[in-house]
N, C-alpha and C positions, 0 to 999 in steps of 0.2 A: 714323581714319581724317579728314583736313583739308587744303583746299585754299587755296594763297595764290598772291598775286603782288605782285610788286616792282616798281616802275619811279620812275626818276630821275637826274639827272643828275651828271656829271662834271665834277668843276670842275679847271682848269689850275693847279695849286701850284707842279707843278716849273717851275726858271729855264728860261726858252727855248719853253716851252710856251703853247699858245694856244686859241681857242675851245671851247666846253663841249662835254661828250661828251655821251653817257646809255647806261644800261644799265637790259634789262628780264629778270627773271627771273618763271616760275613753279615754284610747289614746291607739291609732293604728299606730305606728312608722313603717318607712321602709329606709332602707341603698340602696343607688347604688352609687356604686362605690365611692368617696371620700365626697358625699352628703346624710344626715340626714333629712328625713322627720320626724315630727309628727303631725297626728290630736289629737287632742283634746275638745270632748264634755263632758256637763253636765249642774250642777243643784247646786243654795244655796239659803239659808238665810242665809244672814247677821244680828248682829245685830243690835238692836233698835239704830237707832242714836240720840235717846234722848227722855225723859219722853212722852212727847206727839204724836212722829213719827210713821207713820207703820215702817212694817219691810220689809227691802227689797229684793224682794224674784225675781231669774231670772235664765233664762237658755245661757249658755255661748258654742260659738263654734271658735276655734283656730286654727288656722297652721303655724306650726313654719318649719324655716327651717335653717339649719347652714355647710357649705361646708371647708371641709381642704384646707387648702392653701398650703399645706406643704406637705412630705411624712411619718412626724414623729405626723403628728398631734396636730401640737402644739400651730400654728395657724389658725384660722377658721374666713369667714363673717357669720353674723346673719342673719334673717329677721324673723320678727312675725306680722300676721295680726289676730285680735280678736275682736269678738263680743257679746256684753251680748244686752240681749233681756230680758229687765224687764215687770213683771208680777202684779206689784207691781204700776205701775202708775210711779217710776223714769224715768228720760228721760236715751233712749238709749246711746250704745255707740257703737263706732267703732274707734278701736286704731292700727298704723301700728309702728312697729321699722326694724330700720338697724343698724346695729353696726357690731364691731371689737372683736375677742375675742383669747386669751393668754391663754396657759395651761402649764407652768408651770413645774409642777408635775403630768402629764400624768400617768391614766388618772381620779386623784384624785381632782386638784385642778385647776378651772378656774375664770380667772379676765377676765373681758368686760366693753368697751363703747359704751354706746349704744341711738342712738338719738329718739325721739317718737314723734309722729304726731298724734289730733287723728281730726276726721271728724264731731260728731254731738257734739250740745249742751251738753250731758251727760260724752263724752270723757275730759282729757286732751288732752287741745288745742296743746303745745309743750311741752317737755322736753329732759333730758340731764340725763343719769343713769350710774351710775359705779359697777359694780357688780361683789361678788365672791359667787362663789357656791363652796362646797364644797361633795367630794360623797363619803359614809360610806359604806363598804360593809359588811352585816351581816354574809352572805356565804362564804365571801371570797371577795379575791381583784376585786374592781369595774374594769368594760372591758369598 
């Protein structure tokens, strides 16, 4: 079992957006043999999307899953389910993803191919994502 937290700013990078946002998440993780589960819950307020819009504010909940497919942990199958309940009147979101990941340099670098499907009007309807994630050890080598 593991417990964690993430807090950080959200930058106004799209045209017309302004003011910093903020997001905070609490994470609860569990490893069961070759499977990894992470439950995350939190809240956010995004930057304003235009000079006349209201600030998007919401609460979020998600469940992430991955399973190692080999003994060395280089190949994984991944899946996620996440939702956002907006308190600001924006359309709610519910998104599911599934894909495959490859960790060529365990445990630091991971490449992934993921499909995405959304269920509510505020969600992306579908998508295809290519990802790279890099873990950095602040107090030693990432585990």
